[in-house]
KESE-448838 format. One line per 8 residues: number of its first residue (from 1); for each residue x, y, z of N, C-alpha, C, CB. Coordinates in Angstrom, 2 decimals, padded with zeros to 5 digits. Glycine has a CB too. Layout:
N
NUM	X Y Z X Y Z X Y Z X Y Z | ...
# end
This chain:
74
1	-063.58 087.28 114.43 -063.58 088.70 114.59 -063.54 088.42 113.10 -062.40 089.64 115.52 | -064.46 089.58 112.96 -065.41 089.90 111.15 -064.38 091.28 110.93 -067.93 090.54 111.19 | -063.78 091.29 110.39 -062.64 092.34 109.36 -063.16 093.10 108.44 -061.62 091.61 108.45 | -062.76 094.17 107.35 -063.57 094.66 106.11 -063.05 094.01 105.43 -063.65 096.00 105.60 | -062.09 092.77 105.39 -062.15 091.91 104.13 -063.30 090.73 103.55 -060.97 091.23 104.27 | -063.78 090.41 105.51 -065.06 089.10 105.48 -066.51 090.03 104.74 -065.60 088.38 107.67 | -066.65 091.67 105.44 -067.76 091.96 105.07 -067.63 092.24 103.40 -068.23 093.08 105.97 | -066.32 092.95 103.19 -066.30 092.81 101.53 -066.48 091.60 100.91 -065.05 093.20 100.96
9	-066.13 090.44 101.10 -066.54 088.83 100.28 -068.12 088.68 100.54 -065.59 087.18 101.11 | -068.34 088.84 102.21 -070.21 089.06 101.85 -071.50 089.90 101.24 -070.67 089.13 102.72 | -070.43 090.84 101.22 -071.40 091.89 100.19 -070.79 091.09 098.44 -070.72 094.27 100.48 | -070.09 090.47 098.04 -069.96 090.57 097.23 -070.35 088.82 096.97 -068.83 091.37 097.02 | -070.24 088.10 097.88 -071.51 087.21 097.08 -073.12 087.93 097.04 -071.71 085.60 098.01 | -073.39 089.02 098.33 -074.55 089.02 098.22 -075.01 089.86 096.24 -075.02 089.87 099.80 | -073.73 090.08 096.00 -074.06 090.79 094.29 -074.27 089.86 093.50 -072.87 091.64 093.48 | -072.69 088.39 093.43 -073.07 087.39 092.91 -074.76 086.70 092.90 -072.17 086.67 093.45
17	-075.22 086.89 093.98 -076.80 086.31 094.38 -077.60 087.00 093.27 -077.47 086.83 096.12 | -077.72 088.36 094.08 -078.22 089.04 093.23 -078.37 088.45 091.67 -077.52 090.12 093.35 | -077.80 088.62 090.97 -077.56 089.07 089.48 -077.35 087.87 088.97 -076.35 090.08 089.13 | -077.36 086.39 089.54 -077.12 084.99 089.27 -078.66 084.77 088.72 -076.58 084.01 090.70 | -079.26 085.58 090.04 -080.81 085.59 090.44 -081.88 086.68 089.39 -080.85 086.21 092.23 | -080.48 087.40 088.58 -081.30 087.86 087.00 -081.40 089.62 087.68 -083.52 086.75 086.53 | -081.72 089.82 088.55 -081.68 091.32 089.27 -080.96 092.12 087.59 -080.24 091.40 091.20 | -081.89 092.88 087.81 -081.02 094.29 087.68 -079.46 094.94 088.43 -082.02 095.22 088.15
25	-078.56 096.24 087.87 -077.36 096.95 088.56 -078.30 097.63 089.08 -076.12 097.73 087.81 | -079.51 098.09 088.74 -079.93 099.75 089.35 -080.18 098.48 091.44 -082.51 100.96 088.01 | -081.18 097.60 090.78 -081.51 097.06 092.41 -080.36 096.84 093.09 -082.31 095.66 092.57 | -079.19 096.13 092.57 -078.09 096.00 093.62 -077.31 096.59 093.99 -077.51 095.37 093.58 | -076.98 097.79 092.87 -076.68 098.76 093.87 -077.88 099.76 095.12 -075.99 099.67 092.92 | -079.50 099.46 094.65 -080.00 100.16 095.94 -079.68 099.15 096.68 -081.51 100.65 096.11 | -079.75 097.43 097.09 -080.03 096.99 098.22 -079.28 096.19 098.70 -081.00 096.61 098.28 | -078.45 096.77 097.70 -076.72 095.97 098.52 -075.71 097.21 098.82 -075.55 094.66 097.10
33	-075.07 097.46 097.36 -074.57 099.06 097.53 -074.48 100.58 098.40 -075.00 099.39 096.79 | -075.86 100.41 098.09 -076.27 101.58 098.88 -075.88 101.35 100.59 -077.99 101.78 098.62 | -076.76 100.84 100.73 -077.07 100.03 102.13 -075.65 100.18 102.94 -077.52 098.18 101.84 | -074.79 099.28 102.34 -073.18 098.57 102.37 -072.36 100.06 103.51 -072.22 098.41 100.05 | -071.79 099.13 104.41 -071.06 100.33 106.07 -069.37 100.77 105.51 -070.73 098.91 108.31 | -069.59 100.99 104.12 -067.95 101.08 103.11 -067.81 102.84 103.58 -068.16 100.71 100.60 | -066.97 102.65 103.23 -066.22 104.58 102.47 -066.72 104.59 101.28 -064.20 104.92 102.10 | -066.46 105.38 100.14 -066.91 105.95 099.59 -065.75 104.76 098.25 -066.98 107.65 100.07
41	-064.70 105.02 098.66 -063.87 104.23 097.98 -064.60 102.81 097.86 -062.48 104.21 098.69 | -064.88 101.91 098.50 -064.90 100.24 098.81 -066.34 100.48 098.11 -064.75 099.44 100.77 | -067.23 100.98 098.50 -068.58 101.28 097.82 -068.47 101.45 096.52 -069.24 102.43 098.27 | -067.16 102.02 096.35 -067.20 102.82 094.37 -066.82 101.58 093.72 -065.68 104.40 093.74 | -066.39 100.64 094.45 -065.35 099.04 094.26 -066.20 098.18 094.17 -064.28 098.46 095.52 | -067.11 098.58 094.91 -068.50 097.16 094.75 -069.32 096.81 094.10 -069.35 096.99 095.41 | -069.31 098.89 093.52 -070.43 098.57 092.51 -069.25 098.40 090.74 -071.91 100.33 092.57 | -067.92 098.53 091.14 -067.48 098.12 089.86 -067.71 096.75 090.26 -065.99 098.56 089.32
49	-067.23 095.88 091.36 -067.27 094.43 090.79 -069.00 093.69 089.96 -066.82 093.46 092.36 | -069.86 094.74 090.92 -071.23 094.15 089.55 -071.62 094.21 089.12 -072.01 093.81 089.19 | -071.09 095.63 088.13 -070.64 095.92 086.72 -069.54 094.42 085.85 -069.60 097.59 086.97 | -069.17 094.97 086.69 -068.22 093.82 086.14 -068.29 092.21 086.37 -066.98 094.13 086.63 | -069.30 091.42 086.60 -069.89 090.10 087.22 -070.75 090.38 086.32 -070.36 089.82 088.81 | -071.92 091.25 086.32 -072.96 091.33 085.18 -072.82 091.41 084.11 -073.63 092.07 085.17 | -071.55 091.94 083.37 -071.21 091.76 082.43 -069.91 090.42 081.59 -071.06 092.93 082.48 | -069.33 089.98 082.60 -069.86 088.86 082.38 -070.38 087.41 082.12 -069.86 089.01 082.28
57	-071.08 087.68 083.13 -072.61 086.76 083.43 -073.55 087.14 081.64 -073.86 087.78 085.42 | -073.26 087.71 081.82 -074.31 088.53 080.47 -073.19 087.88 079.27 -074.43 090.95 080.49 | -071.90 087.89 079.44 -070.95 087.34 077.80 -071.11 085.86 077.55 -068.98 087.54 077.88 | -071.22 084.76 079.20 -071.23 083.61 079.69 -072.69 083.21 079.11 -070.94 083.59 081.25 | -073.79 084.35 079.27 -074.90 083.25 078.66 -075.54 083.40 076.78 -076.44 083.54 079.84 | -074.87 084.38 076.20 -075.20 084.33 075.33 -074.69 083.12 074.74 -075.06 085.33 074.92 | -075.42 082.73 073.10 -075.40 081.53 072.73 -073.91 081.99 072.14 -076.72 080.91 071.79 | -073.21 080.53 072.29 -072.18 081.04 070.93 -071.83 080.43 069.56 -070.89 081.11 071.36
65	-071.10 080.89 068.34 -071.70 081.07 067.23 -071.38 079.28 067.15 -071.05 082.38 066.05 | -071.67 078.84 065.68 -071.31 078.04 065.78 -069.70 077.57 065.09 -072.33 077.59 065.55 | -069.33 077.05 065.12 -067.63 077.20 064.36 -067.76 076.37 063.16 -066.13 076.48 065.39 | -067.03 076.38 062.07 -067.11 076.12 061.07 -066.32 076.05 060.32 -067.64 076.50 060.78 | -065.34 074.37 059.72 -064.62 075.71 058.48 -064.55 076.32 057.71 -064.09 075.88 057.99 | -063.76 076.41 057.51 -063.54 077.86 056.48 -063.52 077.51 055.22 -062.15 078.71 056.63 | -064.51 077.22 054.26 -064.35 077.30 052.27 -064.13 078.18 051.96 -065.39 077.09 051.24 | -063.74 077.73 050.61 -063.28 078.51 049.78 -063.84 078.23 048.15 -061.83 078.40 050.00
73	-064.66 079.23 047.96 -064.82 078.92 046.27 -064.03 078.87 045.12 -065.49 079.65 045.79 | -064.39 078.79 044.48 -062.96 079.21 043.02 -064.15 079.83 041.78 -061.74 077.08 042.05
# end
């Protein structure tokens, strides 16, 4: 039996896959979110999921600054 949570999980997986392939948020919205058979509240939640995942993905892919010990000059 396929329930609403299974459908949402599948849609979230599609969102992650698209963003992992460096698709734009607009593409994800057009190809995954808008055609989804969800009520407005769940569709909005899916879009927010995509936005947050993209933001997290962008933060993780940024180069991290090199940590250096603090030195004080006199």
